[in-house]
DSSP file (Angstrom, degrees, kcal/mol; ACC not computed):
  #  RESIDUE AA STRUCTURE BP1 BP2  ACC     N-H-->O    O-->H-N    N-H-->O    O-->H-N    TCO  KAPPA ALPHA  PHI   PSI    X-CA   Y-CA   Z-CA
    1    1 A M              0   0    0      0, 0.0     2,-0.2     0, 0.0    90,-0.1   0.000 360.0 360.0 360.0 144.6    9.8   -5.8   14.4
    2    2 A P        -     0   0    0      0, 0.0    53,-2.6     0, 0.0     2,-0.4  -0.445 360.0-134.2 -68.9 142.6    7.9   -2.6   14.0
    3    3 A L  E     -A   54   0A   0     51,-0.2     2,-0.5    -2,-0.2    51,-0.2  -0.784   5.4-146.4-102.2 141.1    4.0   -2.8   14.3
    4    4 A L  E     -A   53   0A   0     49,-2.9    49,-2.1    -2,-0.4     2,-0.5  -0.924  19.9-130.1-102.0 126.5    1.5   -1.2   11.9
    5    5 A Q  E     -A   52   0A   0     -2,-0.5    47,-0.3    19,-0.4    46,-0.1  -0.689  14.0-161.9 -79.3 127.9   -1.7    0.0   13.6
    6    6 A V        +     0   0    0     45,-2.8    18,-0.3    -2,-0.5    19,-0.3   0.889  51.0 107.5 -77.6 -41.8   -4.6   -1.2   11.7
    7    7 A N        +     0   0    0     44,-0.7     2,-0.2    17,-0.1    15,-0.1  -0.675  47.1  49.4 -95.9 149.4   -7.2    1.3   13.1
    8    8 A P  S    S-     0   0    0      0, 0.0    16,-0.5     0, 0.0     2,-0.3   0.465  74.3-173.3 -80.7 162.7   -8.7    3.6   12.4
    9    9 A T        -     0   0    0     -2,-0.2     2,-0.4    13,-0.2    13,-0.2  -0.783  16.8-138.6-116.2 166.3  -10.2    2.4    9.1
   10   10 A V  E     -B   21   0B   0     11,-2.6    11,-2.7    -2,-0.3     2,-0.4  -0.973  13.3-155.7-125.7 144.6  -12.2    4.0    6.4
   11   11 A R  E     -B   20   0B   0     -2,-0.4     2,-0.3     9,-0.2     9,-0.2  -0.946  10.6-179.0-118.8 131.9  -15.1    2.4    4.6
   12   12 A I  E     +B   19   0B   0      7,-2.0     7,-3.1    -2,-0.4     2,-0.3  -0.968   9.7 179.5-129.2 152.7  -16.5    3.3    1.1
   13   13 A Q  E     +B   18   0B   0    100,-3.7     2,-0.3    -2,-0.3     5,-0.2  -0.998  12.4 148.2-154.7 148.6  -19.5    1.6   -0.6
   14   14 A A  E >   +B   17   0B   0      3,-1.8     3,-2.9    -2,-0.3   128,-0.2  -0.905  66.0  10.7-170.3 155.3  -21.6    1.6   -3.7
   15   15 A G  T 3  S-     0   0    0      1,-0.3     3,-0.1    -2,-0.3   127,-0.1   0.655 130.6 -49.7  46.2  30.0  -23.6   -0.7   -5.9
   16   16 A G  T 3  S+     0   0    0      1,-0.3    19,-3.1    18,-0.1     2,-0.3   0.355 114.0 117.6  89.8  -1.0  -23.5   -3.6   -3.3
   17   17 A Y  E <   -BC  14  34B   0     -3,-2.9    -3,-1.8    17,-0.2     2,-0.4  -0.772  42.6-172.4 -94.4 143.1  -19.8   -3.3   -2.9
   18   18 A E  E     -BC  13  33B   0     15,-2.2    15,-2.7    -2,-0.3     2,-0.4  -0.999   1.9-170.1-136.8 133.5  -18.2   -2.4    0.5
   19   19 A V  E     -BC  12  32B   0     -7,-3.1    -7,-2.0    -2,-0.4     2,-0.4  -0.953   6.8-162.8-125.0 137.2  -14.4   -1.7    0.9
   20   20 A T  E     -BC  11  31B   0     11,-2.4    10,-3.1    -2,-0.4    11,-1.5  -0.992  14.2-173.8-123.4 130.3  -12.5   -1.3    4.2
   21   21 A I  E     -BC  10  29B   0    -11,-2.7   -11,-2.6    -2,-0.4     8,-0.2  -0.936  20.2-147.4-128.9 140.0   -9.0    0.4    4.0
   22   22 A S  E > > - C   0  28B   0      6,-2.6     6,-1.0    -2,-0.3     5,-0.9  -0.906  11.3-175.5-105.2  99.9   -6.4    1.0    6.7
   23   23 A P  T 3>5S+     0   0    0      0, 0.0    83,-2.7     0, 0.0     4,-0.6   0.893  86.3  50.5 -57.7 -38.7   -4.5    4.3    6.0
   24   24 A S  T 345S+     0   0    0    -16,-0.5   -19,-0.4   -18,-0.3     2,-0.3   0.671 102.8  59.8 -80.9 -15.5   -2.1    3.7    8.9
   25   25 A A  T X45S-     0   0    0     -3,-0.5     3,-0.9   -19,-0.3    -1,-0.3  -0.421 137.6 -69.8-105.9  54.6   -1.2    0.1    7.8
   26   26 A G  T 345S-     0   0    0     78,-1.3    39,-0.6    -3,-0.5    -2,-0.2   0.774  81.7 -71.8  74.8  22.6    0.2    1.1    4.4
   27   27 A A  T 3<<S+     0   0    0     -5,-0.9    -1,-0.2    -4,-0.6    -3,-0.1   0.822  82.2 179.3  59.9  31.1   -3.2    2.1    2.9
   28   28 A R  E <   -C   22   0B   0     -6,-1.0    -6,-2.6    -3,-0.9     2,-0.7  -0.330  34.0-125.8 -69.6 143.5   -4.1   -1.6    2.8
   29   29 A L  E     +CD  21  63B   0     34,-2.6    34,-2.1    -8,-0.2    -8,-0.3  -0.805  30.2 178.5 -81.1 116.4   -7.3   -2.9    1.5
   30   30 A L  E     +     0   0B   0    -10,-3.1    17,-2.3    -2,-0.7     2,-0.3   0.818  61.7   9.6 -94.0 -30.1   -8.5   -5.0    4.4
   31   31 A K  E     -C   20   0B   0    -11,-1.5   -11,-2.4    15,-0.2     2,-0.4  -0.995  48.3-178.4-152.3 140.8  -11.9   -6.1    3.0
   32   32 A L  E     +C   19   0B   0     12,-0.4    11,-3.0    -2,-0.3    12,-0.9  -0.929  21.7 171.5-138.6 117.1  -13.8   -6.1   -0.3
   33   33 A T  E     -CE  18  42B   0    -15,-2.7   -15,-2.2    -2,-0.4     2,-0.4  -0.887  19.9-155.2-124.8 153.2  -17.3   -7.6   -0.2
   34   34 A Y  E     -CE  17  41B   0      7,-2.4     7,-3.1    -2,-0.3     2,-0.6  -0.998  12.4-142.2-129.3 133.4  -20.2   -7.7   -2.6
   35   35 A S  E     + E   0  40B   0    -19,-3.1     2,-0.4    -2,-0.4     5,-0.2  -0.836  29.4 166.4 -95.9 123.0  -23.8   -8.2   -1.5
   36   36 A Y  E >   - E   0  39B   0      3,-2.9     3,-1.1    -2,-0.6    -2,-0.1  -0.986  66.7 -14.1-141.2 129.5  -25.7  -10.4   -4.0
   37   37 A N  T 3  S-     0   0    0     -2,-0.4    -1,-0.1     1,-0.3     3,-0.1   0.889 127.8 -53.8  43.1  52.7  -29.1  -12.0   -3.4
   38   38 A N  T 3  S+     0   0    0      1,-0.2     2,-0.4    -3,-0.0    -1,-0.3   0.775 116.4 116.0  58.7  29.0  -28.9  -11.2    0.3
   39   39 A R  E <   -E   36   0B   0     -3,-1.1    -3,-2.9     2,-0.0     2,-0.5  -0.992  62.2-135.9-128.7 133.2  -25.6  -13.0    0.5
   40   40 A L  E     -E   35   0B   0     -2,-0.4     2,-0.5    -5,-0.2    -5,-0.2  -0.754  22.3-165.1 -89.6 124.1  -22.2  -11.3    1.4
   41   41 A I  E     -E   34   0B   0     -7,-3.1    -7,-2.4    -2,-0.5     2,-0.5  -0.925  15.3-136.3-110.1 130.3  -19.4  -12.5   -0.8
   42   42 A D  E     -E   33   0B   0     -2,-0.5    -9,-0.2    -9,-0.2     3,-0.1  -0.760  15.0-172.0 -80.8 125.0  -15.7  -11.9    0.0
   43   43 A C  S    S+     0   0    0    -11,-3.0     2,-0.3    -2,-0.5   -10,-0.2   0.665  76.4  19.4 -90.4 -20.2  -13.9  -10.7   -3.2
   44   44 A V  S    S-     0   0    0    -12,-0.9   -12,-0.4   -14,-0.0   126,-0.2  -0.963 105.0 -80.5-137.7 158.8  -10.6  -11.0   -1.5
   45   45 A V        -     0   0    0    124,-2.4    17,-4.2    -2,-0.3   124,-0.2  -0.442  58.0-125.7 -63.8 119.1   -9.4  -12.9    1.6
   46   46 A P        -     0   0    0      0, 0.0   -15,-0.2     0, 0.0     2,-0.2  -0.329  17.7-108.3 -70.7 149.1  -10.6  -10.6    4.4
   47   47 A F        -     0   0    0    -17,-2.3     2,-0.1    14,-0.1     3,-0.0  -0.521  35.6-120.1 -65.2 137.1   -8.1   -9.3    7.1
   48   48 A A        -     0   0    0     -2,-0.2     2,-0.4     1,-0.1    -1,-0.1  -0.478  43.5 -83.2 -73.7 155.3   -8.8  -10.9   10.5
   49   49 A Q        +     0   0    0     -2,-0.1     2,-0.3     2,-0.0    -1,-0.1  -0.507  69.5 155.3 -63.2 120.1   -9.6   -8.5   13.2
   50   50 A A        -     0   0    0     -2,-0.4     3,-0.1     1,-0.1   -44,-0.1  -0.989  46.6-148.0-149.6 136.8   -6.4   -7.2   14.5
   51   51 A E  S    S-     0   0    0     -2,-0.3   -45,-2.8     1,-0.2   -44,-0.7   0.859  86.8  -4.5 -70.8 -39.6   -5.1   -4.1   16.3
   52   52 A S  E     -A    5   0A   0    -47,-0.3     2,-0.3   -46,-0.1   -47,-0.2  -0.963  60.8-147.7-149.1 165.1   -1.8   -4.2   14.6
   53   53 A I  E     -A    4   0A   0    -49,-2.1   -49,-2.9    -2,-0.3     5,-0.1  -0.972  34.4 -95.5-135.2 154.4    0.4   -6.2   12.3
   54   54 A D  E     -A    3   0A   0      3,-0.5   -51,-0.2    -2,-0.3     3,-0.2  -0.446  30.5-136.8 -62.1 135.3    4.2   -6.9   11.9
   55   55 A A  S    S+     0   0    0    -53,-2.6     3,-0.2     1,-0.2    -1,-0.1   0.726 102.0  32.6 -69.7 -24.8    5.5   -4.5    9.3
   56   56 A H  S    S+     0   0    0    -54,-0.3    -1,-0.2     1,-0.2   -53,-0.1   0.432 120.8  45.9-115.9   2.6    7.6   -7.3    7.8
   57   57 A H  S    S+     0   0    0     -3,-0.2    -3,-0.5     2,-0.0    -1,-0.2  -0.521  75.8 172.4-140.6  67.2    5.5  -10.3    8.3
   58   58 A W        -     0   0    0     -3,-0.2    -3,-0.1    -5,-0.1    -5,-0.0  -0.415  39.3 -95.4 -81.1 152.0    1.9   -9.3    7.3
   59   59 A P        -     0   0    0      0, 0.0     2,-1.7     0, 0.0    -1,-0.1  -0.282  35.4-112.7 -65.6 154.0   -1.0  -11.7    7.0
   60   60 A K  S    S+     0   0    0    108,-0.0     2,-0.3     3,-0.0   108,-0.0  -0.654  83.5  99.7 -87.1  78.3   -1.8  -13.1    3.5
   61   61 A A        +     0   0    0     -2,-1.7   -14,-0.1   -32,-0.0   109,-0.1  -0.972  66.8   9.0-157.8 160.4   -5.1  -11.2    3.2
   62   62 A G  S    S-     0   0    0    -17,-4.2   107,-1.7    -2,-0.3     2,-0.3  -0.262  86.9 -82.8  66.8-150.6   -6.5   -8.2    1.7
   63   63 A A  E     -DF  29 168B   0    -34,-2.1   -34,-2.6   105,-0.2     2,-0.3  -0.987  37.5-169.7-155.8 155.0   -4.3   -6.3   -0.7
   64   64 A F  E     - F   0 167B   0    103,-1.6   103,-2.1    -2,-0.3     2,-0.2  -0.968  24.1-109.3-146.1 160.3   -1.5   -3.7   -0.6
   65   65 A V  E     - F   0 166B   0    -39,-0.6     2,-0.5    -2,-0.3   101,-0.3  -0.604  21.1-146.7 -90.5 150.5    0.4   -1.4   -2.8
   66   66 A M  E     - F   0 165B   0     99,-3.5    99,-1.4    -2,-0.2    33,-0.2  -0.962  29.3-175.7-118.6 119.8    4.0   -1.9   -3.7
   67   67 A L  B     +g   99   0C   0     31,-0.9    34,-2.3    -2,-0.5    33,-1.9  -0.943  54.1  12.2-165.7 150.7    6.2    1.2   -4.3
   68   68 A P  S    S+     0   0    0      0, 0.0    95,-2.4     0, 0.0     2,-0.3  -0.987 132.9   5.6 -83.9   4.0    8.7    2.5   -5.0
   69   69 A F        -     0   0    0     93,-0.2     2,-0.3     2,-0.1    -2,-0.1  -0.983  65.2-142.2-142.1 159.6    9.6   -1.0   -6.2
   70   70 A T        +     0   0    0     -2,-0.3    29,-0.1    94,-0.1     2,-0.1  -0.719  60.5  18.0-112.5 168.7    8.0   -4.3   -6.6
   71   71 A N  S    S-     0   0    0     -2,-0.3    27,-3.6    27,-0.1     2,-0.4  -0.366  99.0 -45.2  75.5-151.9    9.2   -7.9   -6.2
   72   72 A R  E     -H   97   0D   0     25,-0.2     2,-0.6    26,-0.1    25,-0.2  -0.946  35.3-158.7-126.9 134.9   12.2   -8.7   -4.2
   73   73 A L  E     -H   96   0D   0     23,-3.2    23,-3.0    -2,-0.4     5,-0.1  -0.956  21.0-151.3-108.6 110.6   15.7   -7.2   -4.1
   74   74 A A  S    S+     0   0    0     -2,-0.6     2,-0.2    21,-0.2    21,-0.1  -0.924  89.9  20.9-128.2 102.7   18.2   -9.8   -2.7
   75   75 A P  S    S-     0   0    0      0, 0.0     2,-3.1     0, 0.0    20,-0.2   0.583 107.0-111.9 -77.9 176.2   20.3   -8.2   -1.4
   76   76 A A  S    S+     0   0    0     18,-1.6    11,-3.4    -2,-0.2     2,-0.3  -0.317  84.4  92.2 -76.4  65.4   18.6   -4.9   -0.9
   77   77 A E  E     +I   86   0E   0     -2,-3.1     2,-0.3     9,-0.2     9,-0.2  -0.981  42.2 170.1-151.5 155.7   20.7   -3.1   -3.4
   78   78 A F  E     -I   85   0E   0      7,-2.0     7,-3.5    -2,-0.3     2,-0.4  -0.974  33.6-106.9-161.1 168.0   20.9   -2.1   -7.0
   79   79 A E  E     -I   84   0E   0     -2,-0.3     2,-0.4     5,-0.2     5,-0.2  -0.867  31.0-179.0-106.8 134.6   22.8    0.1   -9.4
   80   80 A W  E >   -I   83   0E   0      3,-2.8     3,-1.5    -2,-0.4    -2,-0.0  -0.992  69.3 -21.3-135.9 122.3   21.2    3.3  -10.7
   81   81 A Q  T 3  S-     0   0    0     -2,-0.4     3,-0.1     1,-0.3    -1,-0.1   0.828 128.3 -46.7  41.8  48.3   23.0    5.5  -13.2
   82   82 A G  T 3  S+     0   0    0      1,-0.2     2,-0.4     0, 0.0    -1,-0.3   0.598 118.4 110.8  80.4  14.0   26.4    4.2  -12.3
   83   83 A R  E <   -I   80   0E   0     -3,-1.5    -3,-2.8     2,-0.0     2,-0.5  -0.970  67.3-129.5-123.4 133.2   25.7    4.5   -8.5
   84   84 A L  E     -I   79   0E   0     -2,-0.4     2,-0.6    -5,-0.2    -5,-0.2  -0.746  23.4-159.7 -82.3 123.2   25.3    1.5   -6.1
   85   85 A I  E     -I   78   0E   0     -7,-3.5    -7,-2.0    -2,-0.5     2,-0.5  -0.919   6.4-169.7-105.0 111.1   22.1    2.1   -4.1
   86   86 A A  E     -I   77   0E   0     -2,-0.6     2,-0.4    -9,-0.2    -9,-0.2  -0.921  10.4-154.1-103.9 127.9   22.0    0.1   -0.8
   87   87 A L        -     0   0    0    -11,-3.4     2,-0.6    -2,-0.5    41,-0.2  -0.836   9.7-151.4-108.9 134.3   18.7    0.1    0.9
   88   88 A E        +     0   0    0     39,-2.2     7,-0.0    -2,-0.4     8,-0.0  -0.892  25.3 160.4-100.9 119.2   18.0   -0.3    4.6
   89   89 A N        -     0   0    0     -2,-0.6    -1,-0.1     2,-0.2     3,-0.1   0.471  49.4-121.4-120.1  -0.1   14.5   -1.8    5.2
   90   90 A G        +     0   0    0      1,-0.3     2,-0.3     2,-0.1   -34,-0.1   0.562  63.3 140.2  76.4   8.3   14.8   -3.2    8.7
   91   91 A S    >   -     0   0    0      4,-0.2     3,-1.2     1,-0.1    -1,-0.3  -0.670  57.8-134.0 -91.8 145.8   14.0   -6.8    7.6
   92   92 A N  T 3  S+     0   0    0     -2,-0.3    -1,-0.1     1,-0.3    -2,-0.1   0.784 104.0  61.4 -59.8 -28.5   15.8   -9.6    9.2
   93   93 A S  T 3  S-     0   0    0      2,-0.1    -1,-0.3     1,-0.1     3,-0.1   0.668 100.6-131.1 -75.1 -17.5   16.4  -11.2    5.8
   94   94 A G    <   +     0   0    0     -3,-1.2   -18,-1.6     1,-0.3     2,-0.3   0.598  67.6 122.8  80.3   7.2   18.4   -8.2    4.4
   95   95 A Q        -     0   0    0    -20,-0.2     2,-0.6   -21,-0.1    -1,-0.3  -0.743  65.5-126.5-105.6 150.4   16.2   -8.2    1.4
   96   96 A G  E     -H   73   0D   0    -23,-3.0   -23,-3.2    -2,-0.3     2,-0.5  -0.840  32.0-173.2 -86.2 128.4   14.1   -5.5   -0.1
   97   97 A L  E     -H   72   0D   0     -2,-0.6   -25,-0.2     2,-0.4   -26,-0.1  -0.954  60.0 -28.5-134.0 115.0   10.6   -6.8   -0.6
   98   98 A H  S    S-     0   0    0    -27,-3.6   -31,-0.9    -2,-0.5     4,-0.4   0.699 100.0 -92.5  60.1  26.2    7.8   -4.9   -2.3
   99   99 A G  B     -g   67   0C   0    -28,-0.3    -2,-0.4   -33,-0.2   -29,-0.1  -0.379  47.9 -84.1  69.2-150.6    9.2   -1.6   -1.5
  100  100 A F  S >  S+     0   0    0    -33,-1.9     3,-2.2    -4,-0.1    -1,-0.2   0.332  94.7 101.9-139.9   4.8    8.0    0.1    1.7
  101  101 A G  G >  S+     0   0    0    -34,-2.3     3,-1.1    -3,-0.3   -35,-0.1   0.830  81.1  60.4 -61.9 -28.6    4.8    2.0    0.8
  102  102 A H  G 3  S+     0   0    0     -4,-0.4    -1,-0.3   -35,-0.3   -74,-0.1   0.442 103.6  52.1 -78.9   2.2    2.8   -0.8    2.5
  103  103 A R  G <  S+     0   0    0     -3,-2.2     2,-0.3   -77,-0.1    -1,-0.2   0.114  94.9  88.7-117.8  25.6    4.5   -0.1    5.7
  104  104 A R  S <  S-     0   0    0     -3,-1.1   -78,-1.3   -81,-0.1     2,-0.6  -0.836  79.6-109.7-121.7 156.0    3.9    3.6    5.9
  105  105 A D        -     0   0    0     -2,-0.3     2,-0.3   -80,-0.2   -81,-0.2  -0.741  36.2-157.5 -84.5 124.5    1.1    5.7    7.3
  106  106 A W        -     0   0    0    -83,-2.7     2,-0.4    -2,-0.6    14,-0.2  -0.800  10.5-128.7-104.7 143.5   -0.9    7.4    4.5
  107  107 A A  E     -J  119   0F   0     12,-3.0    12,-2.8    -2,-0.3     2,-0.6  -0.743  14.2-127.8 -96.2 140.4   -2.9   10.5    4.9
  108  108 A I  E     +J  118   0F   0     -2,-0.4    10,-0.2    10,-0.2     3,-0.1  -0.749  32.1 170.5 -82.3 119.6   -6.5   10.8    3.8
  109  109 A T  E     +     0   0F   0      8,-2.6     2,-0.3    -2,-0.6     9,-0.2   0.589  65.6   8.5-108.1 -13.6   -6.8   13.9    1.6
  110  110 A D  E     +J  117   0F   0      7,-1.4     7,-2.8     2,-0.0     2,-0.3  -0.952  64.5 176.0-161.9 143.7  -10.3   13.4    0.2
  111  111 A T  E     +J  116   0F   0     -2,-0.3     2,-0.3     5,-0.2     5,-0.2  -0.999   6.2 166.9-148.6 151.4  -13.2   11.1    0.9
  112  112 A S        -     0   0    0      3,-2.7     3,-0.1    -2,-0.3    -2,-0.0  -0.831  57.3 -84.1-143.2-174.1  -16.7   10.5   -0.1
  113  113 A D  S    S+     0   0    0     -2,-0.3  -100,-3.7     1,-0.2     3,-0.1   0.796 128.7  26.8 -67.5 -25.0  -19.2    7.6    0.4
  114  114 A S  S    S+     0   0    0   -102,-0.3    27,-2.4     1,-0.2     2,-0.3   0.405 122.2  42.5-115.9  -0.8  -17.7    5.8   -2.7
  115  115 A Q  E     - K   0 140F   0     25,-0.2    -3,-2.7    -3,-0.1     2,-0.4  -0.998  50.1-172.1-154.2 143.4  -14.2    7.0   -3.0
  116  116 A V  E     -JK 111 139F   0     23,-2.5    23,-2.4    -2,-0.3     2,-0.5  -0.998  10.4-156.2-137.4 136.7  -11.1    7.8   -0.8
  117  117 A T  E     -JK 110 138F   0     -7,-2.8    -8,-2.6    -2,-0.4    -7,-1.4  -0.940  13.5-173.2-112.7 128.0   -7.8    9.5   -1.8
  118  118 A L  E     -JK 108 137F   0     19,-3.1    19,-2.7    -2,-0.5     2,-0.4  -0.947   2.4-165.1-123.4 145.7   -4.7    8.8    0.2
  119  119 A E  E     -JK 107 136F   0    -12,-2.8   -12,-3.0    -2,-0.4     2,-0.4  -0.957   7.3-166.5-131.4 147.6   -1.3   10.4   -0.1
  120  120 A Y  E     - K   0 135F   0     15,-2.2    15,-2.9    -2,-0.4     2,-0.6  -0.997   7.4-158.1-131.6 127.3    2.2    9.6    1.2
  121  121 A K  E     - K   0 134F   0     -2,-0.4     2,-0.4    13,-0.2    13,-0.2  -0.933  11.0-162.9-106.5 119.7    5.1   12.0    1.1
  122  122 A H  E     - K   0 133F   0     11,-3.2    11,-1.1    -2,-0.6     2,-0.3  -0.833   3.7-151.3-105.8 137.2    8.6   10.5    1.2
  123  123 A T    >   -     0   0    0     -2,-0.4     3,-1.6     9,-0.2     6,-0.2  -0.818  20.6-126.4-104.7 148.8   11.8   12.4    2.1
  124  124 A A  T 3  S+     0   0    0     -2,-0.3     8,-0.1     1,-0.3     5,-0.1   0.612  98.1  81.8 -67.1 -13.1   15.2   11.6    0.9
  125  125 A S  T 3  S+     0   0    0      2,-0.0    -1,-0.3     3,-0.0     2,-0.3   0.627  70.8 102.3 -71.4  -9.7   16.6   11.5    4.3
  126  126 A S    X   -     0   0    0     -3,-1.6     3,-0.9     3,-0.4     5,-0.1  -0.558  68.7-143.8 -75.9 134.8   15.3    7.9    4.7
  127  127 A A  T 3  S+     0   0    0     -2,-0.3   -39,-2.2     1,-0.2    -1,-0.1   0.588  97.2  67.9 -74.7  -8.9   17.7    5.1    4.4
  128  128 A E  T 3  S+     0   0    0      1,-0.3    -1,-0.2   -41,-0.2    -4,-0.1   0.770 119.5   6.5 -79.5 -24.5   15.0    3.0    2.6
  129  129 A W    <   -     0   0    0     -3,-0.9    -3,-0.4    -6,-0.2    -1,-0.3  -0.843  62.5-151.4-161.5 119.5   15.0    5.2   -0.4
  130  130 A P  S    S+     0   0    0      0, 0.0     2,-0.3     0, 0.0    -6,-0.2   0.150  72.4  78.4 -88.9  24.1   17.4    8.1   -1.2
  131  131 A W  S    S-     0   0    0     -8,-0.2     2,-0.4    -5,-0.1    -5,-0.1  -0.925  75.4-122.9-126.8 155.4   14.9   10.1   -3.3
  132  132 A T        +     0   0    0     -2,-0.3    23,-1.9    -9,-0.1    24,-0.8  -0.810  41.3 156.4 -93.8 134.0   12.0   12.4   -2.5
  133  133 A F  E     -KL 122 154F   0    -11,-1.1   -11,-3.2    -2,-0.4     2,-0.4  -0.974  35.4-136.8-151.7 166.0    8.6   11.6   -4.0
  134  134 A H  E     -KL 121 153F   0     19,-2.2    19,-3.1    -2,-0.3     2,-0.4  -0.993  22.2-163.5-126.1 120.3    4.9   12.1   -3.5
  135  135 A A  E     -KL 120 152F   0    -15,-2.9   -15,-2.2    -2,-0.4     2,-0.4  -0.858   2.5-164.9-109.2 144.8    2.5    9.1   -4.0
  136  136 A K  E     -KL 119 151F   0     15,-2.5    15,-2.3    -2,-0.4     2,-0.4  -0.974   3.6-173.0-125.9 138.2   -1.2    9.2   -4.5
  137  137 A L  E     -KL 118 150F   0    -19,-2.7   -19,-3.1    -2,-0.4     2,-0.5  -0.983   2.3-168.5-138.5 125.2   -3.7    6.3   -4.2
  138  138 A V  E     -KL 117 149F   0     11,-2.7    11,-2.2    -2,-0.4     2,-0.5  -0.961   4.6-167.5-122.1 121.9   -7.3    6.4   -5.0
  139  139 A Y  E     +KL 116 148F   0    -23,-2.4   -23,-2.5    -2,-0.5     2,-0.4  -0.943  15.2 175.6-102.9 121.2   -9.8    3.7   -4.1
  140  140 A S  E     -KL 115 147F   0      7,-2.6     7,-3.2    -2,-0.5     2,-0.4  -0.977   9.3-167.6-126.6 141.6  -13.2    4.1   -6.0
  141  141 A V  E     + L   0 146F   0    -27,-2.4     2,-0.2    -2,-0.4     5,-0.2  -0.977  16.1 154.7-129.6 142.2  -16.1    1.7   -5.8
  142  142 A S  E >   - L   0 145F   0      3,-2.4     3,-1.5    -2,-0.4  -128,-0.2  -0.818  63.8 -76.0-146.3-173.0  -19.2    1.6   -8.0
  143  143 A A  T 3  S+     0   0    0      1,-0.3     3,-0.1    -2,-0.2  -129,-0.0   0.730 129.3  59.8 -63.6 -19.9  -21.7   -0.9   -9.2
  144  144 A L  T 3  S-     0   0    0      1,-0.3     2,-0.3  -127,-0.0    -1,-0.3   0.605 116.7-106.3 -81.4 -13.8  -19.0   -2.2  -11.6
  145  145 A G  E <   -L  142   0F   0     -3,-1.5    -3,-2.4  -131,-0.1     2,-0.4  -0.894  56.5 -22.0 126.6-161.2  -16.6   -3.0   -8.7
  146  146 A L  E     -L  141   0F   0     -2,-0.3     2,-0.4    -5,-0.2    -5,-0.2  -0.768  46.0-167.5 -99.5 136.9  -13.4   -1.6   -7.2
  147  147 A S  E     -L  140   0F   0     -7,-3.2    -7,-2.6    -2,-0.4     2,-0.4  -0.971   3.3-168.2-119.4 137.6  -11.1    0.7   -9.1
  148  148 A V  E     -L  139   0F   0     -2,-0.4     2,-0.4    -9,-0.2    -9,-0.2  -0.997   2.6-172.6-129.7 130.8   -7.6    1.5   -7.7
  149  149 A A  E     -L  138   0F   0    -11,-2.2   -11,-2.7    -2,-0.4     2,-0.5  -0.988   4.3-177.2-124.3 122.3   -5.4    4.2   -9.1
  150  150 A L  E     +L  137   0F   0     -2,-0.4     2,-0.3   -13,-0.2   -13,-0.2  -0.980   7.2 169.7-122.5 131.5   -1.7    4.6   -7.9
  151  151 A S  E     -L  136   0F   0    -15,-2.3   -15,-2.5    -2,-0.5     2,-0.4  -0.985  16.7-158.5-137.1 153.8    0.7    7.4   -9.0
  152  152 A V  E     -L  135   0F   0     -2,-0.3     2,-0.6   -17,-0.2   -17,-0.2  -0.988   2.0-162.3-134.1 127.2    4.0    8.6   -8.0
  153  153 A R  E     -L  134   0F   0    -19,-3.1   -19,-2.2    -2,-0.4     2,-0.3  -0.927  20.3-132.9-111.4 116.3    5.4   12.0   -8.7
  154  154 A N  E     +L  133   0F   0     -2,-0.6   -21,-0.3   -21,-0.2    -2,-0.0  -0.541  27.0 174.1 -63.3 123.5    9.3   12.4   -8.3
  155  155 A T        +     0   0    0    -23,-1.9   -22,-0.2    -2,-0.3    -1,-0.2   0.154  44.8 109.2-114.4  11.6    9.9   15.6   -6.2
  156  156 A D  S    S-     0   0    0    -24,-0.8     4,-0.1     2,-0.2   -25,-0.1  -0.284  79.2-120.5 -81.8 170.5   13.6   15.1   -6.0
  157  157 A I  S    S+     0   0    0      2,-0.1     2,-0.3    -2,-0.1    -1,-0.1   0.624  96.5  48.9 -89.9 -13.2   16.3   17.1   -7.8
  158  158 A S  S    S-     0   0    0      1,-0.0    -2,-0.2     0, 0.0     2,-0.1  -0.783  95.5 -92.6-120.1 170.7   17.5   13.9   -9.6
  159  159 A S        -     0   0    0     -2,-0.3    -2,-0.1   -28,-0.0    -1,-0.0  -0.455  41.5-168.5 -77.1 153.2   15.9   11.2  -11.5
  160  160 A M        -     0   0    0     -2,-0.1     2,-0.1    -4,-0.1    -6,-0.1  -0.986  21.0-115.4-141.6 151.0   14.9    8.1   -9.7
  161  161 A P        +     0   0    0      0, 0.0     2,-0.3     0, 0.0   -81,-0.0  -0.503  35.5 175.1 -82.7 157.6   13.7    4.6  -10.7
  162  162 A V        -     0   0    0     -2,-0.1     2,-0.3   -95,-0.1   -93,-0.2  -0.961  16.9-177.6-157.2 142.8   10.2    3.4   -9.8
  163  163 A S        -     0   0    0    -95,-2.4     2,-0.3    -2,-0.3     0, 0.0  -0.980  17.4-154.8-141.1 140.7    8.0    0.4  -10.4
  164  164 A L        +     0   0    0     -2,-0.3     2,-0.3   -97,-0.1   -97,-0.2  -0.832  22.8 144.7-115.9 149.4    4.4    0.2   -9.1
  165  165 A G  E     -F   66   0B   0    -99,-1.4   -99,-3.5    -2,-0.3     2,-0.3  -0.985  28.5-143.7-167.3 171.1    2.3   -2.7   -8.3
  166  166 A S  E     -F   65   0B   0     -2,-0.3     2,-0.4  -101,-0.3  -101,-0.2  -0.987   9.9-158.5-139.9 153.5   -0.4   -4.2   -6.1
  167  167 A V  E     -F   64   0B   0   -103,-2.1  -103,-1.6    -2,-0.3     2,-0.4  -0.991   6.3-173.5-131.2 141.0   -1.0   -7.7   -4.8
  168  168 A S  E     -F   63   0B   0     -2,-0.4     2,-0.6  -105,-0.2  -105,-0.2  -0.965  19.9-135.0-127.6 152.2   -4.2   -9.2   -3.6
  169  169 A Y              0   0    0   -107,-1.7  -124,-2.4    -2,-0.4  -107,-0.3  -0.915 360.0 360.0-102.5 116.5   -4.7  -12.6   -2.0
  170  170 A T              0   0    0     -2,-0.6    -1,-0.1  -126,-0.2  -109,-0.0   0.366 360.0 360.0-124.0 360.0   -7.7  -14.5   -3.4
C-alpha cells in the first residue's frame, strides 16, 4: 500500500487553541488542543507520532476531508449522465471510500499564525476521478475555536458530481 508522509507539519494557534496539520498526508488535522486553566485538552483524538501512514488504512485519529465524494462506493463505480464511471482507487477492497482528497499532497498557498490555506489541483488523467478540479481548504482558529472551509471548483469541460465532507474521531 502507498504511504503518506506525515512530516512536515504546519501549526496555527489563537485564543488558547492549537492546531497541527499535515499537508502531505491529505491536509489532515493531526491535533486540535485547547489550553484551559493551565491544562491541555484534546478536542479530537490526536494522531500518534508517526513518520508515515498507510493511504488506505489510516489511524482513527484527527480529522480529514472527503472529496470528491463521501461515504462508500461498493463497488467503486456509479452512473453519471448516462455513463458508467468506474474508479480505480488502489484499495484491496475494490471500494471507493471517502474519495481520495485525504490521500493527496496539498500545497500550502497562504499561512499566518492563526490560518492556513491549502490547495489541491486534480487532473482528469487520473483513474481515480475522470474530471479536472481545484480544491481549497482553509483552517482558521480563533478564541471561538476551529473553523474549516472546503470548496471545490470544477475546471473540467464537462459537469461532474461532487459531495464534500469531513470526519473527526472524538
